[in-house]
ZALO-984836 format. One record per residue (C-alpha): x, z, y; residue in three letters. Coordinates in Angstrom, 3 decimals. Layout:
REM residues N
+----------+----------+----------+-----+
|       px |       pz |       py |   r |
+----------+----------+----------+-----+
|        X |        Z |        Y | ala |
...
+----------+----------+----------+-----+
//
This chain:
REM residues 293
+----------+----------+----------+-----+
|       px |       pz |       py |   r |
+----------+----------+----------+-----+
|   34.364 |  154.875 |  -55.872 | met |
|   37.971 |  156.302 |  -55.885 | pro |
|   40.306 |  155.272 |  -53.052 | ala |
|   42.689 |  153.324 |  -55.663 | his |
|   39.734 |  151.256 |  -56.883 | his |
|   38.943 |  150.159 |  -53.297 | arg |
|   42.578 |  149.340 |  -52.608 | arg |
|   42.758 |  147.161 |  -55.803 | arg |
|   39.745 |  145.348 |  -54.861 | gln |
|   41.171 |  144.513 |  -51.564 | val |
|   44.135 |  143.418 |  -52.682 | phe |
|   42.465 |  140.934 |  -55.112 | arg |
|   41.095 |  139.184 |  -52.029 | tyr |
|   44.471 |  138.923 |  -49.962 | leu |
|   45.618 |  135.547 |  -51.830 | pro |
|   42.611 |  133.818 |  -50.578 | val |
|   42.801 |  135.396 |  -46.941 | leu |
|   44.982 |  132.343 |  -45.434 | pro |
|   42.546 |  130.040 |  -46.768 | ala |
|   39.475 |  131.743 |  -45.243 | val |
|   41.242 |  131.922 |  -41.937 | leu |
|   41.841 |  128.278 |  -41.955 | leu |
|   38.208 |  127.283 |  -42.833 | leu |
|   37.022 |  129.535 |  -39.955 | leu |
|   39.484 |  127.978 |  -37.661 | val |
|   39.124 |  124.333 |  -38.579 | phe |
|   35.978 |  124.042 |  -39.934 | leu |
|   33.641 |  126.823 |  -38.995 | ala |
|   34.867 |  126.752 |  -35.398 | gly |
|   33.968 |  123.178 |  -34.657 | pro |
|   30.637 |  123.297 |  -36.414 | val |
|   29.783 |  126.456 |  -34.081 | leu |
|   30.813 |  124.754 |  -30.984 | trp |
|   28.950 |  121.650 |  -31.811 | ala |
|   25.945 |  123.513 |  -32.302 | phe |
|   26.176 |  125.628 |  -29.124 | his |
|   27.237 |  122.257 |  -26.965 | ala |
|   23.921 |  120.699 |  -28.254 | ser |
|   22.159 |  123.242 |  -26.561 | leu |
|   23.651 |  122.372 |  -23.190 | thr |
|   23.807 |  119.642 |  -20.847 | asn |
|   27.304 |  119.279 |  -21.333 | ala |
|   28.986 |  115.931 |  -20.220 | gly |
|   32.074 |  113.945 |  -20.539 | leu |
|   33.026 |  113.800 |  -16.871 | thr |
|   31.533 |  114.970 |  -13.515 | gly |
|   29.686 |  118.446 |  -12.508 | arg |
|   28.191 |  119.242 |  -16.042 | his |
|   31.596 |  118.648 |  -17.828 | ala |
|   32.964 |  121.265 |  -15.662 | arg |
|   30.112 |  123.676 |  -15.648 | asn |
|   27.705 |  122.854 |  -18.612 | pro |
|   24.107 |  124.629 |  -18.323 | glu |
|   21.994 |  125.852 |  -21.166 | trp |
|   19.030 |  123.433 |  -21.898 | val |
|   17.670 |  125.030 |  -25.091 | gly |
|   16.112 |  122.581 |  -27.444 | leu |
|   15.829 |  119.879 |  -24.827 | glu |
|   18.415 |  117.534 |  -26.507 | asn |
|   16.499 |  117.771 |  -29.887 | tyr |
|   13.414 |  117.039 |  -28.233 | gln |
|   14.910 |  113.789 |  -26.657 | arg |
|   16.052 |  112.851 |  -30.473 | leu |
|   12.076 |  112.915 |  -31.185 | leu |
|   11.338 |  110.775 |  -28.576 | gln |
|   14.425 |  108.284 |  -28.920 | asp |
|   13.680 |  105.234 |  -30.740 | pro |
|   17.180 |  104.590 |  -31.904 | val |
|   17.165 |  107.926 |  -33.597 | phe |
|   14.762 |  107.211 |  -36.740 | pro |
|   16.503 |  103.701 |  -36.889 | leu |
|   19.952 |  105.393 |  -37.191 | ser |
|   18.601 |  107.857 |  -39.439 | leu |
|   17.082 |  105.184 |  -41.778 | ala |
|   20.228 |  103.077 |  -41.395 | leu |
|   22.266 |  106.085 |  -42.774 | thr |
|   20.154 |  106.869 |  -45.652 | val |
|   20.575 |  102.925 |  -46.261 | leu |
|   24.452 |  103.169 |  -45.993 | phe |
|   24.579 |  106.123 |  -48.075 | val |
|   22.413 |  104.749 |  -50.843 | ala |
|   23.725 |  101.417 |  -51.164 | gly |
|   27.434 |  102.133 |  -50.877 | ser |
|   28.020 |  105.570 |  -52.132 | ala |
|   25.206 |  106.305 |  -54.511 | val |
|   24.762 |  102.944 |  -55.972 | leu |
|   27.928 |  100.772 |  -54.950 | gly |
|   30.753 |  103.139 |  -55.354 | gln |
|   29.217 |  105.532 |  -58.145 | asn |
|   27.906 |  102.901 |  -60.452 | val |
|   30.797 |  100.185 |  -60.085 | leu |
|   33.275 |  103.218 |  -60.222 | gly |
|   31.725 |  104.549 |  -63.875 | leu |
|   31.250 |  100.463 |  -64.855 | ala |
|   34.980 |  100.081 |  -64.272 | leu |
|   36.354 |  103.282 |  -65.916 | ala |
|   34.240 |  102.392 |  -69.097 | val |
|   35.195 |   98.683 |  -69.079 | leu |
|   38.908 |   99.616 |  -68.507 | met |
|   38.936 |  101.860 |  -71.477 | arg |
|   38.339 |   98.889 |  -73.729 | arg |
|   40.389 |   96.426 |  -71.847 | ala |
|   44.337 |   95.691 |  -72.858 | arg |
|   46.879 |   97.734 |  -70.945 | pro |
|   47.673 |   94.812 |  -68.873 | val |
|   44.251 |   94.169 |  -67.781 | val |
|   43.579 |   97.656 |  -67.165 | ser |
|   46.518 |   98.243 |  -65.272 | ala |
|   45.955 |   95.081 |  -62.953 | thr |
|   42.573 |   95.789 |  -62.328 | val |
|   43.109 |   99.690 |  -61.643 | gly |
|   45.849 |   98.689 |  -59.052 | thr |
|   43.690 |   96.314 |  -57.268 | ala |
|   40.879 |   98.688 |  -56.942 | val |
|   43.162 |  101.469 |  -55.918 | val |
|   45.015 |   99.564 |  -53.338 | ala |
|   41.984 |   99.304 |  -51.249 | ala |
|   41.415 |  103.147 |  -51.236 | trp |
|   44.982 |  104.033 |  -50.199 | val |
|   45.038 |  101.558 |  -47.236 | leu |
|   44.535 |  103.677 |  -43.954 | pro |
|   40.841 |  103.307 |  -43.098 | glu |
|   41.499 |  101.651 |  -39.696 | ile |
|   43.603 |   98.608 |  -41.864 | val |
|   41.010 |   98.564 |  -44.188 | ala |
|   38.358 |   98.125 |  -41.567 | ala |
|   40.451 |   95.055 |  -39.787 | phe |
|   40.925 |   93.560 |  -43.456 | ala |
|   37.096 |   93.929 |  -43.923 | ala |
|   36.329 |   92.391 |  -40.377 | tyr |
|   38.690 |   89.549 |  -41.167 | ala |
|   36.955 |   88.609 |  -44.487 | phe |
|   33.310 |   88.916 |  -43.264 | phe |
|   33.897 |   87.374 |  -39.456 | ser |
|   32.757 |   83.647 |  -38.519 | arg |
|   36.129 |   82.371 |  -39.088 | asp |
|   37.161 |   84.718 |  -41.835 | gly |
|   38.103 |   84.363 |  -45.390 | thr |
|   34.592 |   84.339 |  -46.829 | leu |
|   33.300 |   81.530 |  -44.607 | asn |
|   36.608 |   79.819 |  -45.425 | gln |
|   35.834 |   80.094 |  -49.432 | leu |
|   32.051 |   79.212 |  -48.851 | leu |
|   33.201 |   76.240 |  -46.876 | gly |
|   34.847 |   74.653 |  -50.022 | arg |
|   31.406 |   74.267 |  -51.502 | phe |
|   29.940 |   72.875 |  -48.503 | gly |
|   28.152 |   76.230 |  -47.254 | ala |
|   27.242 |   76.203 |  -43.771 | ala |
|   29.419 |   78.603 |  -41.458 | glu |
|   27.500 |   82.081 |  -41.124 | thr |
|   28.520 |   85.055 |  -38.722 | asp |
|   27.789 |   87.880 |  -41.415 | trp |
|   28.455 |   90.166 |  -39.342 | leu |
|   25.616 |   89.284 |  -36.853 | tyr |
|   23.583 |   88.072 |  -39.431 | ala |
|   23.430 |   90.841 |  -42.130 | val |
|   25.565 |   93.750 |  -40.410 | pro |
|   24.587 |   96.527 |  -42.609 | met |
|   24.990 |   94.130 |  -46.000 | ala |
|   28.519 |   93.605 |  -44.621 | ala |
|   29.382 |   97.414 |  -43.939 | val |
|   27.939 |   98.527 |  -47.379 | ile |
|   29.674 |   95.784 |  -49.305 | leu |
|   33.397 |   96.795 |  -47.366 | ala |
|   32.713 |  100.581 |  -48.154 | asn |
|   31.999 |   99.772 |  -51.637 | val |
|   35.175 |   98.256 |  -51.908 | trp |
|   36.867 |  100.606 |  -49.893 | arg |
|   35.662 |  103.707 |  -51.843 | gly |
|   35.032 |  102.350 |  -55.293 | thr |
|   38.741 |  103.546 |  -56.637 | ala |
|   37.886 |  107.334 |  -56.152 | phe |
|   35.036 |  107.370 |  -58.452 | ser |
|   36.670 |  105.304 |  -60.937 | met |
|   39.419 |  107.782 |  -61.375 | leu |
|   36.929 |  110.700 |  -61.293 | val |
|   35.278 |  108.809 |  -64.304 | tyr |
|   38.429 |  107.716 |  -65.872 | arg |
|   39.576 |  111.520 |  -66.221 | ala |
|   35.984 |  112.521 |  -67.195 | ala |
|   35.725 |  109.861 |  -70.148 | leu |
|   39.106 |  111.036 |  -71.415 | asn |
|   37.540 |  114.271 |  -72.213 | gly |
|   34.665 |  112.825 |  -74.248 | val |
|   35.218 |  113.815 |  -78.175 | pro |
|   35.959 |  110.739 |  -79.742 | ala |
|   34.211 |  112.202 |  -82.943 | glu |
|   30.658 |  112.260 |  -80.989 | leu |
|   30.837 |  108.518 |  -80.401 | thr |
|   32.640 |  107.696 |  -83.726 | glu |
|   29.854 |  109.750 |  -85.618 | ala |
|   26.944 |  107.892 |  -83.314 | ala |
|   28.663 |  104.501 |  -84.378 | his |
|   28.631 |  105.238 |  -87.628 | val |
|   24.786 |  106.155 |  -87.552 | asp |
|   24.225 |  102.497 |  -86.098 | gly |
|   24.017 |  103.383 |  -82.326 | ala |
|   25.029 |  100.424 |  -80.095 | gly |
|   27.230 |  100.427 |  -77.019 | ala |
|   24.507 |  101.129 |  -74.658 | trp |
|   23.170 |  103.798 |  -76.817 | gln |
|   26.404 |  105.567 |  -76.927 | arg |
|   26.925 |  105.486 |  -73.609 | leu |
|   23.309 |  106.827 |  -72.659 | ala |
|   22.724 |  109.494 |  -75.001 | phe |
|   26.550 |  110.547 |  -75.641 | ile |
|   28.978 |  109.703 |  -72.741 | thr |
|   26.659 |  110.052 |  -69.837 | leu |
|   25.247 |  113.502 |  -70.891 | pro |
|   28.985 |  114.740 |  -71.675 | val |
|   30.143 |  113.858 |  -68.375 | ile |
|   27.056 |  114.678 |  -66.364 | arg |
|   28.898 |  117.456 |  -64.652 | gly |
|   31.605 |  114.956 |  -63.332 | ser |
|   28.877 |  112.693 |  -62.227 | ile |
|   27.292 |  115.260 |  -60.123 | ala |
|   30.464 |  116.277 |  -58.793 | thr |
|   31.576 |  112.423 |  -57.629 | asn |
|   28.061 |  111.974 |  -56.350 | leu |
|   28.453 |  115.063 |  -54.044 | met |
|   31.884 |  113.984 |  -52.785 | leu |
|   31.160 |  110.137 |  -52.203 | val |
|   27.981 |  111.123 |  -50.485 | thr |
|   29.649 |  113.841 |  -47.965 | leu |
|   32.798 |  111.144 |  -47.264 | gln |
|   30.078 |  108.276 |  -46.598 | thr |
|   28.007 |  110.100 |  -44.366 | leu |
|   30.947 |  110.692 |  -42.041 | ala |
|   32.150 |  106.997 |  -42.255 | val |
|   32.676 |  105.856 |  -38.552 | phe |
|   35.991 |  103.689 |  -38.277 | thr |
|   34.888 |  101.179 |  -40.808 | leu |
|   31.681 |  100.593 |  -38.944 | ile |
|   32.945 |  100.797 |  -35.447 | trp |
|   35.363 |   98.354 |  -36.110 | val |
|   33.345 |   95.624 |  -38.009 | met |
|   30.208 |   95.870 |  -35.859 | thr |
|   30.523 |   98.616 |  -33.480 | ala |
|   26.888 |   99.448 |  -34.265 | gly |
|   25.478 |   96.051 |  -33.508 | gly |
|   23.872 |   93.685 |  -32.947 | pro |
|   20.893 |   95.398 |  -31.125 | ala |
|   21.824 |   98.877 |  -33.151 | asn |
|   21.340 |   96.981 |  -36.457 | gly |
|   24.043 |   99.164 |  -37.900 | ser |
|   24.195 |  102.182 |  -35.731 | thr |
|   24.512 |  104.915 |  -38.297 | thr |
|   24.374 |  108.505 |  -36.995 | leu |
|   28.385 |  108.975 |  -36.586 | pro |
|   28.072 |  105.763 |  -34.680 | val |
|   25.254 |  106.943 |  -32.303 | leu |
|   26.699 |  110.379 |  -31.862 | ala |
|   30.066 |  108.611 |  -30.643 | tyr |
|   28.231 |  106.154 |  -28.421 | gln |
|   26.196 |  109.010 |  -26.891 | glu |
|   29.090 |  111.551 |  -26.415 | ala |
|   32.133 |  109.128 |  -25.241 | phe |
|   30.418 |  105.965 |  -24.520 | lys |
|   27.624 |  107.226 |  -22.223 | phe |
|   29.177 |  110.468 |  -21.411 | gly |
|   26.324 |  112.955 |  -22.855 | asp |
|   28.354 |  115.413 |  -24.599 | ile |
|   25.515 |  117.772 |  -25.315 | gly |
|   22.972 |  114.962 |  -26.743 | tyr |
|   26.027 |  113.439 |  -28.675 | gly |
|   26.693 |  116.818 |  -30.171 | thr |
|   22.961 |  117.204 |  -31.123 | ala |
|   23.066 |  114.069 |  -33.000 | val |
|   26.188 |  115.292 |  -34.740 | ala |
|   24.367 |  118.642 |  -35.466 | ser |
|   21.604 |  116.683 |  -37.475 | val |
|   24.040 |  114.981 |  -39.570 | leu |
|   25.940 |  118.191 |  -40.366 | ile |
|   22.596 |  119.655 |  -41.455 | leu |
|   22.074 |  116.450 |  -43.571 | ile |
|   25.465 |  116.700 |  -45.101 | gly |
|   24.532 |  120.598 |  -45.732 | ala |
|   21.222 |  119.803 |  -47.442 | leu |
|   23.010 |  116.713 |  -49.893 | phe |
|   25.780 |  119.523 |  -50.361 | gly |
|   23.178 |  122.348 |  -51.551 | ala |
|   21.351 |  119.975 |  -53.941 | ala |
|   24.456 |  118.753 |  -55.435 | tyr |
|   25.840 |  122.731 |  -56.098 | leu |
|   22.428 |  123.522 |  -57.317 | arg |
|   22.249 |  120.415 |  -59.539 | leu |
|   26.025 |  121.494 |  -60.963 | leu |
|   24.818 |  125.400 |  -61.350 | arg |
|   21.624 |  124.043 |  -63.416 | glu |
|   24.116 |  122.275 |  -65.893 | gln |
|   26.055 |  125.410 |  -66.833 | lys |
|   25.022 |  127.022 |  -69.931 | pro |
+----------+----------+----------+-----+
//
């Protein structure tokens, strides 16, 4: 290849060089450090904090013997499936479809109410959810007007409470994605289907959803990865309890690393979480590529 062609190829990649460097420093670096720390007995304090020793796969062997790990893995899958895949994704799509047909005043009011929860700082949203589900909270106050007995929802059904809180917190993102996607559905397609006698559900199932399938896959990937990393909401509401009844993998990693001071074991849990996120991301990216003509 001539020299001027090689120089031209190099110059084409220069604009993306700052982004690549930032990714290496702030993403790849911490990920590699986490994998390295998971292979040591690093501690938060004491001798192992100063001079951690190489222990190989010992922390991962502990994971297989830890009875809390499979419970945390199952609760993480339940949390992601319930609050992201079903809750935020389906509710966001339903709101976007209904808001297209609603009057502008209703659409603007509902949109503002939904987005308000999304723009709240996570810690504020977590305290609001805690105040709603706690024994003396808003939910019991409302149910008490109908004679219902007082229930400690965060103790009785902790996973249901955090799933509903995360649905409330994150549905706005899916709603905005689907509102933008629905604006790209050609009106002539739905009108032609309507003229041919297709009902509302048939137009949604056979016209709208196939047209926006790329946006559906993108939204599923983003909300799944966001939900896998949710920590503050769960920690403020239940702290992983009661009896590890809401201990997802981020909560378990935090407890092991910073509550019990075992950085090596905590980063091993975090490394498993990173691998799960990478698997979900790869699956969704493959789905997106298959949809391209």
